[in-house]
ZAMARGU-4260 file (C-alpha; in steps of 0.2 Angstrom, whole numbers, plus 5000, padded with zeros to 4 digits):
<rodrens>
0) 5042/4794/4905 | 5034/4786/4921 | 5020/4794/4930 | 5014/4794/4948 | 4999/4802/4956
5) 5000/4811/4973 | 4985/4817/4983 | 4995/4833/4986 | 4987/4850/4983 | 4989/4854/4965
10) 5000/4848/4951 | 5016/4842/4956 | 5030/4837/4944 | 5045/4828/4950 | 5062/4829/4940
15) 5075/4816/4944 | 5091/4824/4948 | 5107/4819/4938 | 5117/4805/4945 | 5134/4812/4940
20) 5144/4828/4939 | 5149/4824/4922 | 5144/4837/4909 | 5130/4831/4898 | 5130/4833/4880
25) 5123/4849/4872 | 5104/4851/4870 | 5107/4848/4851 | 5113/4831/4853 | 5105/4825/4869
30) 5090/4835/4874 | 5085/4834/4892 | 5070/4823/4895 | 5055/4832/4901 | 5052/4831/4920
35) 5041/4818/4928 | 5025/4826/4934 | 5013/4819/4946 | 4995/4826/4948 | 4989/4830/4965
40) 4974/4839/4973 | 4978/4857/4980 | 4973/4875/4979 | 4979/4893/4980 | 4987/4923/4975
45) 4994/4939/4987 | 5000/4953/4997 | 5015/4957/5008 | 5011/4975/5011 | 4994/4981/5007
50) 4989/4972/4991 | 4995/4989/4984 | 5009/5000/4991 | 5010/5004/5010 | 4998/5017/5017
55) 5007/5033/5020 | 5000/5033/5038 | 5011/5018/5042 | 5028/5022/5049 | 5042/5010/5053
60) 5052/5012/5069 | 5070/5017/5067 | 5075/5002/5078 | 5077/4985/5070 | 5064/4979/5057
65) 5050/4969/5063 | 5054/4953/5071 | 5045/4943/5058 | 5058/4948/5046 | 5047/4960/5036
70) 5055/4977/5033 | 5044/4991/5026 | 5051/4999/5011 | 5064/4986/5009 | 5065/4978/4992
75) 5055/4962/4991 | 5067/4948/4992 | 5072/4937/4978 | 5065/4919/4979 | 5074/4905/4986
80) 5067/4887/4987 | 5074/4871/4990 | 5077/4860/4975 | 5065/4846/4972 | 5055/4838/4959
85) 5043/4849/4949 | 5026/4849/4958 | 5010/4858/4955 | 4996/4864/4966 | 4981/4874/4962
90) 4977/4892/4964 | 4974/4900/4980 | 4966/4917/4982 | 4970/4931/4993 | 4959/4940/5005
95) 4948/4954/5001 | 4941/4970/5008 | 4926/4974/5018 | 4909/4974/5011 | 4904/4988/4999
100) 4891/4989/4986 | 4901/4997/4973 | 4911/4985/4961 | 4927/4979/4969 | 4937/4975/4954
105) 4956/4973/4956 | 4966/4989/4956 | 4983/4990/4947 | 4997/4989/4958 | 5008/5004/4958
110) 5027/5002/4961 | 5038/5015/4967 | 5056/5015/4974 | 5049/5008/4990 | 5042/4994/4981
115) 5046/4977/4988 | 5049/4970/4971 | 5067/4964/4968 | 5077/4972/4955 | 5083/4962/4941
120) 5101/4961/4936 | 5107/4975/4925 | 5104/4971/4907 | 5121/4967/4899 | 5126/4959/4883
125) 5139/4945/4884 | 5153/4946/4872 | 5153/4933/4858 | 5169/4924/4852 | 5184/4935/4849
130) 5183/4934/4831 | 5165/4941/4831 | 5167/4954/4844 | 5169/4969/4833 | 5152/4966/4825
135) 5143/4962/4841 | 5131/4975/4849 | 5132/4979/4867 | 5116/4989/4869 | 5112/4984/4887
140) 5126/4993/4896 | 5121/5011/4891 | 5104/5009/4883 | 5094/4998/4895 | 5089/5005/4911
145) 5090/4994/4927 | 5072/4989/4930 | 5062/4979/4943 | 5052/4963/4938 | 5036/4961/4946
150) 5033/4944/4938 | 5048/4934/4943 | 5056/4934/4960 | 5072/4923/4963 | 5077/4916/4980
155) 5094/4924/4977 | 5101/4937/4966 | 5117/4926/4962 | 5120/4908/4959 | 5134/4897/4966
160) 5146/4890/4954 | 5150/4874/4964 | 5137/4861/4963 | 5140/4854/4980 | 5138/4871/4988
165) 5123/4876/4978 | 5113/4861/4980 | 5110/4862/4999 | 5093/4855/5001 | 5088/4864/5017
170) 5090/4881/5008 | 5088/4877/4990 | 5086/4889/4975 | 5071/4894/4965 | 5059/4907/4959
175) 5041/4913/4961 | 5033/4917/4944 | 5017/4927/4944 | 5012/4927/4925 | 4995/4936/4927
180) 5001/4950/4938 | 4994/4967/4933 | 5006/4982/4936 | 5003/5000/4931 | 5018/5000/4919
185) 5016/4984/4911 | 5028/4976/4898 | 5030/4984/4881 | 5018/4978/4868 | 5024/4972/4851
190) 5012/4968/4837 | 5022/4957/4826 | 5029/4939/4826 | 5044/4936/4838 | 5061/4930/4833
195) 5063/4912/4840 | 5078/4900/4840 | 5074/4886/4828 | 5084/4874/4839 | 5077/4877/4857
200) 5062/4888/4854 | 5069/4903/4865 | 5064/4920/4861 | 5077/4934/4856 | 5080/4946/4871
205) 5091/4959/4878 | 5105/4948/4883 | 5108/4940/4866 | 5124/4944/4856 | 5119/4953/4840
210) 5130/4953/4824 | 5124/4970/4819 | 5132/4968/4801 | 5121/4952/4797 | 5107/4954/4810
215) 5111/4937/4817 | 5108/4934/4836 | 5115/4921/4847 | 5102/4912/4858 | 5106/4913/4877
220) 5099/4896/4881 | 5107/4885/4868 | 5121/4897/4861 | 5115/4894/4843 | 5117/4908/4830
225) 5101/4912/4822 | 5095/4924/4808 | 5083/4938/4810 | 5078/4940/4791 | 5089/4956/4791
230) 5078/4964/4804 | 5092/4966/4817 | 5104/4973/4804 | 5110/4990/4810 | 5124/5003/4808
235) 5127/5004/4827 | 5121/4996/4843 | 5111/5012/4847 | 5100/5008/4832 | 5094/4992/4840
240) 5087/5000/4855 | 5070/5003/4847 | 5067/4985/4847 | 5058/4982/4864 | 5063/4964/4865
245) 5082/4970/4864 | 5080/4984/4877 | 5068/4977/4890 | 5068/4961/4900 | 5049/4959/4898
250) 5038/4961/4883 | 5021/4956/4877 | 5019/4950/4859 | 5001/4953/4854 | 4992/4944/4840
255) 4974/4948/4836 | 4971/4940/4819 | 4955/4940/4809 | 4945/4927/4820 | 4943/4939/4835
260) 4937/4956/4838 | 4955/4960/4842 | 4963/4970/4856 | 4949/4982/4860 | 4952/4992/4876
265) 4934/4997/4878 | 4929/5001/4896 | 4917/4986/4898 | 4923/4973/4885 | 4933/4964/4899
270) 4918/4961/4910 | 4906/4955/4896 | 4908/4936/4900 | 4893/4928/4908 | 4891/4925/4926
275) 4879/4912/4933 | 4874/4912/4952 | 4871/4894/4958 | 4862/4897/4974 | 4858/4884/4988
280) 4839/4885/4992 | 4840/4875/5008 | 4844/4889/5019 | 4837/4894/5036 | 4829/4911/5037
285) 4844/4920/5046 | 4856/4914/5033 | 4845/4918/5019 | 4842/4936/5025 | 4861/4938/5025
290) 4863/4930/5008 | 4849/4941/5000 | 4858/4957/5006 | 4874/4951/4999 | 4866/4946/4982
295) 4856/4962/4981 | 4873/4972/4983 | 4881/4960/4971 | 4868/4964/4958 | 4870/4982/4960
300) 4889/4981/4958 | 4889/4971/4941 | 4894/4979/4925 | 4879/4984/4914 | 4886/4974/4900
305) 4889/4958/4910 | 4876/4944/4906 | 4870/4936/4922 | 4860/4920/4926 | 4852/4914/4942
310) 4850/4895/4946 | 4843/4888/4963 | 4846/4870/4968 | 4839/4859/4981 | 4830/4843/4976
315) 4827/4851/4959 | 4836/4864/4949 | 4827/4880/4945 | 4833/4890/4931 | 4826/4908/4932
320) 4819/4916/4916 | 4823/4935/4914 | 4809/4937/4901 | 4796/4938/4915 | 4798/4956/4921
325) 4784/4957/4934 | 4786/4940/4943 | 4800/4928/4947 | 4798/4913/4935 | 4809/4898/4933
330) 4810/4882/4923 | 4812/4867/4934 | 4823/4851/4930 | 4825/4836/4941 | 4841/4835/4952
335) 4842/4817/4955 | 4852/4814/4939 | 4862/4823/4925 | 4851/4833/4913 | 4847/4824/4897
340) 4851/4831/4881 | 4832/4832/4877 | 4828/4842/4893 | 4843/4854/4890 | 4838/4856/4871
345) 4820/4860/4877 | 4827/4873/4889 | 4840/4881/4878 | 4829/4882/4863 | 4813/4887/4872
350) 4806/4904/4874 | 4815/4909/4891 | 4829/4920/4893 | 4842/4913/4905 | 4857/4924/4902
355) 4853/4943/4901 | 4864/4959/4901 | 4863/4967/4918 | 4857/4984/4910 | 4842/4975/4903
360) 4838/4964/4918 | 4842/4973/4934 | 4824/4975/4941 | 4821/4957/4937 | 4836/4951/4945
365) 4831/4960/4961 | 4814/4953/4960 | 4821/4935/4959 | 4833/4938/4974 | 4818/4945/4984
370) 4807/4930/4980 | 4819/4917/4988 | 4811/4909/5003 | 4819/4900/5018 | 4819/4881/5020
375) 4802/4876/5028 | 4805/4858/5034 | 4812/4853/5051 | 4826/4842/5043 | 4843/4846/5050
380) 4854/4856/5038 | 4867/4842/5035 | 4853/4830/5030 | 4844/4841/5017 | 4845/4836/4999
385) 4856/4847/4988 | 4859/4843/4970 | 4874/4855/4968 | 4882/4844/4954 | 4867/4844/4943
390) 4865/4863/4945 | 4882/4866/4939 | 4880/4855/4924 | 4864/4865/4919 | 4874/4881/4922
395) 4887/4875/4910 | 4874/4870/4897 | 4867/4888/4898 | 4884/4896/4896 | 4888/4885/4881
400) 4871/4889/4873 | 4863/4884/4857 | 4877/4891/4846 | 4891/4882/4855 | 4900/4871/4842
405) 4913/4858/4845 | 4926/4856/4832 | 4940/4844/4834 | 4937/4842/4852 | 4939/4860/4856
410) 4924/4871/4861 | 4924/4887/4851 | 4928/4902/4861 | 4914/4916/4863 | 4922/4928/4875
415) 4933/4929/4891 | 4932/4917/4905 | 4914/4913/4910 | 4911/4911/4929 | 4899/4900/4939
420) 4898/4906/4957 | 4891/4893/4969 | 4883/4900/4985 | 4883/4884/4996 | 4876/4882/5013
425) 4879/4863/5015 | 4886/4847/5006 | 4881/4840/4989 | 4869/4826/4995 | 4858/4822/4980
430) 4861/4817/4962 | 4877/4816/4953 | 4893/4819/4963 | 4884/4817/4980 | 4888/4808/4996
435) 4877/4801/5009 | 4870/4813/5022 | 4879/4804/5036 | 4898/4798/5036 | 4892/4783/5045
440) 4883/4776/5030 | 4890/4759/5027 | 4895/4763/5009 | 4901/4780/5012 | 4920/4778/5007
445) 4915/4770/4990 | 4902/4784/4987 | 4915/4797/4992 | 4928/4791/4980 | 4915/4790/4966
450) 4909/4808/4970 | 4927/4814/4970 | 4930/4807/4953 | 4914/4814/4946 | 4917/4832/4953
455) 4935/4832/4946 | 4928/4827/4929 | 4915/4841/4930 | 4928/4854/4934 | 4938/4848/4919
460) 4923/4849/4908 | 4921/4867/4914 | 4939/4871/4911 | 4937/4864/4893 | 4922/4876/4891
465) 4932/4890/4897 | 4922/4892/4913 | 4929/4895/4930 | 4918/4888/4945 | 4921/4897/4962
470) 4912/4889/4977 | 4908/4901/4991 | 4903/4892/5006 | 4895/4899/5022 | 4886/4895/5038
475) 4888/4882/5051 | 4884/4866/5041 | 4900/4856/5036 | 4901/4856/5017 | 4912/4841/5015
480) 4927/4851/5008 | 4936/4836/5000 | 4921/4833/4989 | 4919/4851/4982 | 4937/4855/4981
485) 4941/4845/4965 | 4927/4854/4956 | 4934/4871/4960 | 4952/4866/4957 | 4950/4857/4940
490) 4941/4872/4933 | 4953/4885/4939 | 4942/4892/4952 | 4943/4893/4971 | 4933/4886/4986
495) 4932/4898/5001 | 4924/4895/5018 | 4915/4909/5027 | 4907/4911/5044 | 4891/4918/5037
500) 4883/4925/5021 | 4887/4943/5027 | 4901/4955/5024 | 4916/4945/5018 | 4905/4934/5008
505) 4897/4949/4999 | 4914/4955/4995 | 4920/4939/4988 | 4905/4937/4978 | 4909/4954/4970
510) 4927/4950/4967 | 4924/4933/4961 | 4914/4940/4946 | 4925/4955/4943 | 4943/4949/4945
515) 4952/4950/4928 | 4957/4934/4921 | 4964/4927/4905 | 4961/4910/4897 | 4970/4896/4888
520) 4986/4899/4898 | 5002/4890/4894 | 5018/4893/4904 | 5035/4889/4896 | 5051/4888/4906
525) 5068/4888/4898 | 5085/4890/4907 | 5103/4888/4905 | 5109/4870/4903 | 5117/4870/4920
530) 5101/4872/4928 | 5088/4858/4932 | 5070/4862/4937 | 5066/4849/4951 | 5049/4855/4957
535) 5034/4866/4952 | 5020/4871/4963 | 5005/4881/4956 | 4988/4882/4948 | 4992/4871/4933
540) 4996/4854/4926 | 5008/4846/4915 | 5006/4850/4897 | 5010/4838/4883 | 5016/4849/4870
545) 5026/4842/4855 | 5036/4855/4847 | 5050/4845/4840 | 5045/4847/4822 | 5047/4866/4825
550) 5061/4867/4838 | 5071/4851/4836 | 5080/4853/4853 | 5066/4860/4864 | 5069/4854/4882
555) 5058/4867/4890 | 5045/4863/4904 | 5027/4867/4898 | 5013/4870/4911 | 4995/4871/4906
560) 4988/4885/4917 | 4970/4882/4924 | 4967/4901/4923 | 4977/4916/4921 | 4974/4928/4936
565) 4984/4941/4946 | 4982/4932/4963 | 4991/4917/4957 | 5009/4911/4957 | 5020/4896/4952
570) 5035/4892/4964 | 5049/4883/4955 | 5063/4874/4964 | 5079/4872/4955 | 5096/4863/4956
575) 5113/4865/4947 | 5117/4849/4936 | 5136/4852/4937 | 5149/4865/4942 | 5145/4881/4932
580) 5159/4888/4921 | 5150/4903/4914 | 5148/4920/4922 | 5129/4920/4921 | 5115/4909/4920
585) 5099/4913/4910 | 5080/4910/4913 | 5066/4913/4901 | 5048/4912/4906 | 5035/4913/4892
590) 5016/4914/4896 | 5004/4912/4881 | 4986/4916/4885 | 4971/4925/4878 | 4967/4941/4888
595) 4951/4948/4894 | 4950/4957/4877 | 4952/4941/4867 | 4969/4945/4861 | 4982/4932/4861
600) 4997/4937/4871 | 5014/4929/4873 | 5022/4937/4888 | 5041/4935/4887 | 5052/4937/4903
605) 5070/4935/4902 | 5081/4935/4917 | 5100/4934/4920 | 5109/4930/4936 | 5127/4931/4939
610) 5137/4916/4946 | 5149/4917/4960 | 5162/4907/4969 | 5161/4915/4986 | 5149/4907/4998
615) 5148/4924/5008 | 5144/4933/4992 | 5130/4921/4988 | 5123/4921/5005 | 5122/4940/5005
620) 5111/4939/4989 | 5099/4927/4997 | 5082/4935/4998 | 5076/4928/5015 | 5057/4932/5014
625) 5056/4924/4996 | 5066/4909/5001 | 5055/4907/5016 | 5039/4907/5006 | 5046/4894/4994
630) 5051/4883/5008 | 5034/4885/5016 | 5026/4880/4999 | 5036/4864/4998 | 5033/4860/5016
635) 5014/4864/5015 | 5013/4853/4999 | 5018/4838/5010 | 5006/4842/5024 | 4990/4834/5017
640) 4983/4829/5034 | 4985/4835/5052 | 4997/4821/5056 | 5007/4826/5040 | 5007/4844/5047
645) 5015/4838/5064 | 5029/4829/5054 | 5032/4844/5044 | 5035/4855/5060 | 5049/4843/5063
650) 5056/4845/5046 | 5056/4864/5049 | 5067/4861/5065 | 5079/4851/5055 | 5080/4863/5041
655) 5084/4878/5052 | 5098/4867/5061 | 5105/4863/5044 | 5106/4881/5039 | 5117/4884/5054
660) 5127/4869/5052 | 5130/4872/5033 | 5132/4891/5034 | 5134/4897/5052 | 5149/4897/5064
665) 5153/4887/5079 | 5152/4898/5095 | 5169/4898/5104 | 5171/4885/5118 | 5154/4878/5115
670) 5145/4866/5103 | 5131/4879/5099 | 5131/4886/5082 | 5128/4904/5078 | 5115/4907/5064
675) 5122/4915/5049 | 5118/4934/5049 | 5114/4934/5030 | 5099/4923/5033 | 5094/4931/5050
680) 5076/4934/5044 | 5072/4916/5039 | 5071/4907/5056 | 5058/4918/5063 | 5047/4917/5047
685) 5049/4898/5048 | 5044/4898/5066 | 5028/4908/5062 | 5025/4894/5049 | 5027/4880/5061
690) 5015/4887/5074 | 5003/4896/5062 | 4987/4889/5053 | 4996/4880/5039 | 5005/4868/5051
695) 5000/4872/5068 | 4985/4868/5078 | 4976/4885/5079 | 4963/4881/5066 | 4948/4873/5073
700) 4943/4861/5059 | 4954/4851/5047 | 4943/4856/5033 | 4948/4874/5036 | 4966/4870/5036
705) 4964/4861/5020 | 4956/4876/5012 | 4970/4887/5018 | 4983/4875/5012 | 4975/4874/4994
710) 4974/4893/4994 | 4992/4895/5000 | 5000/4883/4988 | 4994/4894/4973 | 4994/4911/4981
715) 5004/4926/4975 | 5020/4930/4984 | 5012/4944/4994 | 4998/4934/5001 | 5009/4919/5004
720) 5021/4929/5014 | 5006/4936/5025 | 4999/4918/5027 | 5016/4913/5033 | 5020/4927/5045
725) 5007/4940/5050 | 5010/4959/5049 | 5008/4969/5065 | 5003/4987/5066 | 5000/4998/5081
730) 4988/5013/5081 | 4996/5029/5086 | 4990/5046/5090 | 4984/5056/5075 | 4978/5040/5066
735) 4996/5034/5061 | 5002/5016/5063 | 5019/5009/5068 | 5024/4992/5061 | 5030/4981/5075
740) 5036/4963/5077 | 5021/4951/5078 | 5025/4947/5097 | 5013/4947/5111 | 5022/4962/5119
745) 5011/4972/5107 | 4996/4969/5118 | 4997/4985/5128 | 4981/4990/5137 | 4981/5008/5130
750) 4984/5003/5112 | 4974/4996/5097 | 4983/4984/5085 | 4980/4977/5068 | 4986/4960/5063
755) 4986/4955/5045 | 4988/4936/5043 | 4983/4935/5025 | 4966/4927/5025 | 4961/4934/5042
760) 4964/4952/5049 | 4962/4955/5067 | 4959/4971/5076 | 4963/4971/5095 | 4958/4985/5107
765) 4967/4986/5124 | 4955/4987/5140 | 4961/5004/5145 | 4958/5011/5127 | 4941/5002/5126
770) 4935/5010/5142 | 4937/5027/5134 | 4922/5027/5122 | 4927/5042/5111 | 4945/5037/5109
775) 4941/5018/5106 | 4928/5023/5093 | 4941/5033/5083 | 4955/5020/5085 | 4943/5006/5079
780) 4938/5017/5064 | 4956/5020/5060 | 4960/5002/5062 | 4945/4996/5051 | 4950/5009/5037
785) 4968/5002/5038 | 4962/4984/5037 | 4952/4988/5021 | 4967/4997/5013 | 4978/4982/5017
790) 4966/4970/5009 | 4958/4981/4996 | 4962/4970/4981 | 4963/4953/4989 | 4953/4938/4983
795) 4946/4930/4993 | 4942/4943/5005 | 4949/4940/5023 | 4938/4940/5038 | 4940/4956/5048
800) 4937/4953/5066 | 4938/4966/5080 | 4938/4962/5099 | 4943/4969/5115 | 4956/4963/5127
805) 4950/4949/5138 | 4936/4944/5127 | 4934/4925/5123 | 4937/4930/5104 | 4954/4938/5108
810) 4962/4921/5109 | 4961/4921/5090 | 4973/4936/5090 | 4984/4930/5104 | 4987/4913/5096
815) 4995/4921/5080 | 5008/4931/5091 | 5025/4924/5096 | 5025/4923/5116 | 5040/4934/5118
820) 5035/4939/5136 | 5043/4923/5141 | 5060/4930/5136 | 5072/4939/5148 | 5070/4958/5148
825) 5086/4962/5138 | 5080/4950/5124 | 5063/4958/5124 | 5071/4975/5122 | 5083/4970/5108
830) 5069/4962/5098 | 5055/4974/5102 | 5063/4991/5105 | 5046/4999/5107 | 5046/4993/5125
835) 5059/5006/5129 | 5046/5019/5127 | 5036/5012/5141 | 5037/5018/5159 | 5042/5005/5173
840) 5023/5005/5179 | 5018/5001/5161 | 5031/4987/5159 | 5025/4979/5176 | 5007/4980/5171
845) 5011/4973/5154 | 5021/4958/5161 | 5007/4954/5174 | 4994/4953/5160 | 5001/4937/5152
850) 4995/4920/5156 | 5007/4905/5157 | 5006/4892/5143 | 5018/4880/5136 | 5021/4887/5119
855) 5040/4892/5117 | 5045/4909/5112 | 5056/4911/5096 | 5072/4912/5106 | 5067/4897/5117
860) 5064/4887/5101 | 5081/4892/5094 | 5090/4887/5110 | 5080/4870/5110 | 5088/4867/5093
865) 5105/4871/5101 | 5107/4887/5090 | 5110/4905/5095 | 5096/4916/5089 | 5101/4928/5075
870) 5103/4946/5080 | 5089/4957/5075 | 5092/4965/5059
</rodrens>
């Protein structure tokens, strides 16, 4: 297999498409070669509605759904993504809620009938050959309830049989997989070994044909008939329903064994892994005061059983000793080079205590935080020495500890994922992995390349030691994002930029340490032989797994996950290899990982999609929002630089034109195409993408766009959708909120508006409302509460910014809205029906409040592409 390296965010795997329509031999005789995967550099988790269910105070207008294509209460679309080569990008994290001193651990997501999660196809057993039909169980039709899958979202609920129609690159087909997602009613747990196909390695599932007389089952992937050691022998199909894997599309096989404590659902067992704070000591007094407040709140929020360590770095590395109760005491190591084995041995085997349970060291931790002092020299922030790399090396050595043993190259596990949280106020400019203070240094490019490689190696070493490194940056000093990003990415962590060390930083600090995570994750993907996986984008990398001694025809795709967390997802692009003859295609996703209780889990998710000949039937099954998210991830993957982003805007234009050309109709007596009504939500979502922070020019610095891009490429579906298209909610009397299209027509002077754009939440107060002190205070409080609810479980936490109409900061809000005021009145009313409730005087006042600028409205953009804008749905 050939390999190529891309500097794209994250892991990207490219699978060559087949060159002919001729059916390939069966997997048994000619196994598919594994996809070609190229490693890149990118990063990425969630939330379409609130990170939970919508607040009951939010009501949706009776008129058309929001113009951005988001419908409250409508089922979450199934994923669609254009086919392409498998590609990986690292994880992103969603935004979090406002600052609070209590622990902000992720909450379980509760699903109801209003959930936006797509329903999977009804469980149904296929008939076996005619000679076996009398023995075959058909439990699914009457025994298996139709369920929802929060873990896998497809771009369409049906697959086209004709290869030429199915493989339209502009639309594509694919899925979003969220293997670590937590739901209130999770998969059924099975504490025994699974039945697997000896040929391809697939797991038995509810779609398998079962010979109830002999207990044999037919694999849905390779069609082989396999034994069950008599376990599936049953007098009738009803008797098979007590096997969870034969009655549910999702199951967890749990193995505890003798080498671990086992599955112990103790209240604090999941948070006992150590957390080490690595803190920049080169901060000016205002930044330090904010940081100390955030750190004190963090210390108070930590679980009593969590072991914590504190390290400071500047020109040296100070490792604080928790054995000194009355004074802050630290052992100091030089920062200009990596610590020597001798110095680490002296530190670790000495008398000091550098990791201590919170319940035993809370007063000491507060004393240490209070003892921090501001930077005293007059050297500019960017020129101060910071040995961040050395400090992380020391933190890893302390976590590994004196008892860490390496056997056969694998570090022995001692608990759940450990965490190193770096609080950085500037770039790494001293010691290993550093770059010169100034980019004008004559040898800067060479030193930057060396630093990149060193940081990526350090992140990989952290990952091998089961430790995640999160880098939380704040302040006004540039931190040189390209240097720090590889450290976070390779370890499975995240890099986040903040304006300061205040509220959002404090929330992220808490959530970084408390978020649930598994370790040693491996994702396996198997699908029917007619389906080819062409691209994967997500927080992982190609895994070299040789299973052919066990499963001789295993052609599955293996992905090594950098961490297993709720806020992540993988986007898979697929194509059909030939015309499909069968009535269904099958997909099986298996996630093997160790959970936070140190039990080994194999989560098996099996999905069946029907195949159709009718193009209109297929288009009706397309899930526009999911398809748009998958297209956005593919597009953002290519937008590595600002110039790339400009090119990608043009590809969005071409893609939308191709939608109309392939699936739309030509308007009578004109050369203008009508956009297909089945895909009516997609153009506006993609219009938001091309003008938003991922591809547009509304972000101030390229480093910021780079961080957002890395987050987006690995984010969960919900956060990804919000980052593509903002959600707009207008405050109403009585504290309720009405969801409206994200158009500038929402900026009515007597209103308050909340705009959720994923990593930023904006609160806008109209001038008339702001003039009434009592009403504006109540509205602002209600908006703030809503913003907290919408982002309650996101990591990282979003900025929550509030401002009044006409203020200089209001431009951040205005730039995220589509300038629909440029459209004629009839078009405005059709797409923004709330305008009909305004008086003539209010309409005139609203119209006069807008300034002229060159950005086109959505309708103007569509017409510039020679397309008729789709009717509001």
